[in-house]
C-alpha positions as CSV (number, residue, x, y, z in Angstrom):
1,M,14.4,-5.8,22.8
2,T,16.1,-7.7,20.1
3,R,15.8,-5.7,17.0
4,R,15.6,-8.7,14.0
5,L,16.1,-6.3,11.3
6,E,19.5,-4.4,12.3
7,G,21.3,-3.7,9.3
8,T,18.5,-4.2,6.6
9,V,16.6,-1.8,4.4
10,A,12.9,-2.2,3.6
11,L,11.3,-0.1,1.0
12,V,7.8,0.9,1.9
13,T,5.2,2.0,-0.6
14,G,2.1,3.8,0.9
15,A,4.0,5.1,3.8
16,S,2.1,8.1,4.0
17,S,-0.9,6.4,5.4
18,G,-2.7,3.4,6.7
19,I,-1.3,-0.1,6.7
20,G,2.2,1.4,4.6
21,H,2.5,3.8,7.5
22,A,2.1,1.2,10.5
23,T,4.1,-0.9,8.5
24,A,7.4,1.4,7.9
25,L,6.8,2.3,11.8
26,E,6.8,-1.4,12.9
27,L,9.6,-2.0,10.5
28,A,11.9,0.7,11.7
29,R,11.2,-0.6,15.4
30,E,12.6,-4.0,14.4
31,G,15.9,-1.9,13.5
32,A,15.4,-1.7,9.7
33,A,16.5,1.4,7.7
34,V,13.3,2.6,5.9
35,A,12.5,4.0,2.7
36,L,9.3,6.1,2.4
37,V,7.1,6.1,-0.7
38,G,4.4,7.9,-1.1
39,R,1.9,10.8,-2.6
40,R,2.0,13.2,0.2
41,E,5.5,14.0,1.0
42,D,3.8,16.4,4.2
43,R,2.5,13.0,5.9
44,L,6.0,11.1,4.9
45,T,8.3,13.7,6.1
46,G,6.5,13.5,9.8
47,L,6.5,9.8,9.4
48,A,10.8,10.0,8.7
49,A,11.1,12.3,11.7
50,E,8.6,10.2,14.3
51,I,11.2,7.2,12.8
52,S,14.4,9.3,13.4
53,E,13.2,10.7,16.8
54,A,12.9,7.3,17.8
55,G,16.6,6.3,17.0
56,G,15.4,4.9,13.6
57,K,16.8,6.0,9.9
58,A,14.3,6.7,7.7
59,L,14.5,8.2,4.0
60,V,11.6,10.3,2.2
61,V,10.9,9.5,-1.5
62,P,7.7,11.0,-2.8
63,A,5.9,9.6,-5.7
64,P,4.4,11.5,-8.2
65,S,0.5,10.9,-8.5
66,P,-0.4,9.3,-12.2
67,P,-2.0,11.6,-14.7
68,P,-5.4,11.4,-15.1
69,R,-6.6,8.7,-17.7
70,P,-9.0,9.5,-20.3
71,P,-12.4,7.7,-19.9
72,R,-12.5,3.9,-21.2
73,K,-15.4,2.7,-23.4
74,R,-17.0,-0.1,-21.9
75,S,-16.3,-3.6,-23.9
76,S,-18.4,-6.7,-24.0
77,G,-17.3,-9.7,-22.5
78,P,-16.0,-10.5,-19.3
79,S,-15.2,-6.7,-18.2
80,R,-19.0,-6.0,-19.2
81,A,-20.7,-9.2,-17.0
82,L,-18.7,-7.9,-13.9
83,A,-19.3,-4.4,-14.3
84,A,-22.7,-4.9,-12.4
85,W,-20.2,-6.1,-9.0
86,T,-20.2,-3.4,-6.9
87,S,-17.7,-5.2,-4.8
88,W,-14.8,-7.7,-5.0
89,S,-12.8,-9.3,-2.6
90,T,-9.7,-11.7,-2.4
91,T,-9.6,-12.6,1.1
92,P,-9.0,-16.7,1.2
93,A,-12.2,-16.9,3.2
94,S,-14.6,-15.3,0.7
95,C,-12.7,-16.9,-2.3
96,S,-14.4,-19.5,-4.4
97,S,-13.9,-21.3,-7.6
98,G,-16.0,-21.3,-11.0
99,P,-17.8,-18.5,-12.5
100,P,-19.5,-15.9,-10.6
101,P,-23.5,-17.0,-9.7
102,A,-26.1,-16.2,-12.7
103,R,-28.3,-13.0,-11.5
104,T,-32.1,-13.5,-11.3
């Protein structure tokens, strides 16, 4: 198998779980040295060990959680109009141009 990314370095945020975790593993399999950034240091350390055991290189970079934000007041305008929406998708298949449909 050719390791296409041999000699490169990748920084992966959110590497402690989900897509970030899977991305870090795949980059390491392809030969990249990987900097693993995330909030859960124990999971990053486990991932780094897994990468090292497979012959790769990984560096754990714990990221602190952001401080809690105070509650915001609701404003008028677009943010108030969108407050009723319960979900939003940015996938190309579901995006459309123009304003949201009128509520009836």
